[in-house]
N, C-alpha and C positions, 0 to 999 in steps of 0.2 A: 426232808433234807438229806436223809441217809441215801436215798436213791440218787439224788444229784451228786453226792460225793462218790458213790459207787461208780457212776458213769464217768466222773472226772478221773478216778483212779485207773479206769480202763480207757484212757484218752486216745490211745493209738491202737486199740484192739478192734480189728475188723472181722474177726472170726467169732463164731458162737452166735448166741441168740439173746435178744433183749425183750422183756415183757413190755406190754403197753404202758404199764405203770412206770417202769424205769424211763421209757422214752418220753412220755408226756410230762412227768415231773421234772426231768432234766430240762425240757423245753420251757416249762413254766418258770422255773427258777432262773434260767438263762435270760428270759425276757423281762422278768422282774428286775434283775440286775441291770440290764440295758436301760429299762425305763427309769430307774432311780438315778443311775449315772447320767443319762441323757437329760433328765429333768433338772438335776443339779447343775449340769454344764450349761444348759440353756438359761437357767435363772441367773447364774453368776457371770455368764459370758466369758468364762475363763478358758483360754486356749489350752492350758495344761489339762483341764478336765476333758476337753474334746479329744486331746491326744490320748489320755487314759482310756476313754471310751473306745477309741480305735484299737488300742492295745488289748483291751478286754475282748473286743470282737474277734481279733485274730487269735487270742488265747482260747476262745471257745469254739473256733472253727473246726479244728481237728476232732475234739471230743463230740461235737454235734454230728459230724460225718460218721464217726465211729458208731455212735448209738443209733443213727438212722440206718446204717448198713446192717447192724445186728438186729434191728427191728424188722427190716425186710427179710432177713434170714429166718426170723421167727415165724413169718407168714409163708415161708417156703419159697421165697423169691431171691434171686441173686442181688447182690449189692449194686450191680451195674444199673439196676432200675432207677437208682438215684439220679443218674444222668437224664432220665426222662423228664425230670423237673424243668429242664431248659426249654421244653416245648411249650409255647404260649398257651395258656388257659387249660388245655387238656392235661399237661404234665403235672402241674401242682395239684389239680383236682384228683387225678389218678393216684398220686403219691399219698394224698390225704386219706383216700379210701383204703389204701394199703396199710398206712400207719394205724388206722382205726380198726382194721380187721382183727379178728381173733387169731390166736396162735394156731399153728398147725398141730393137730393132736399127735402126741407121742414124739419120739425122736425123728428127726429128719436128717438130711445130709449135712446140716450145719451143727448138729449136736442134739443133746437131750432137751426136752421141753422144760423151760425154766419154771413153769407153773408147778411142775411135778417135783422139782427139787427145791429145797429150802434155800432162799437167797442169803439169809444172814444167820446161818447155823453156827 
């Protein structure tokens, strides 16, 4: 949960690097929240809950972009690669490979390797 909150605190930070753990735990908790809210909204058929689901989606949009860009930076790629996701089939598969790739060793042009620096010191 601390990785999710750390990514939320850096919601509009598009510089620096994010470890795989930070990225995937943020995505996991985000989809758990979507699933729970969506399930409750579908079960109750309450329009207010569907509106809340839309608001939560919009609230997580910028932090999700931020952590994705930082994850791409960690692999040594520009954040503009995120736009490649709009290419049908090849784009999402390529981004998935990038997001699953290991960090670039040592410091790169986007900052020091987060694996080598303590995250919660």
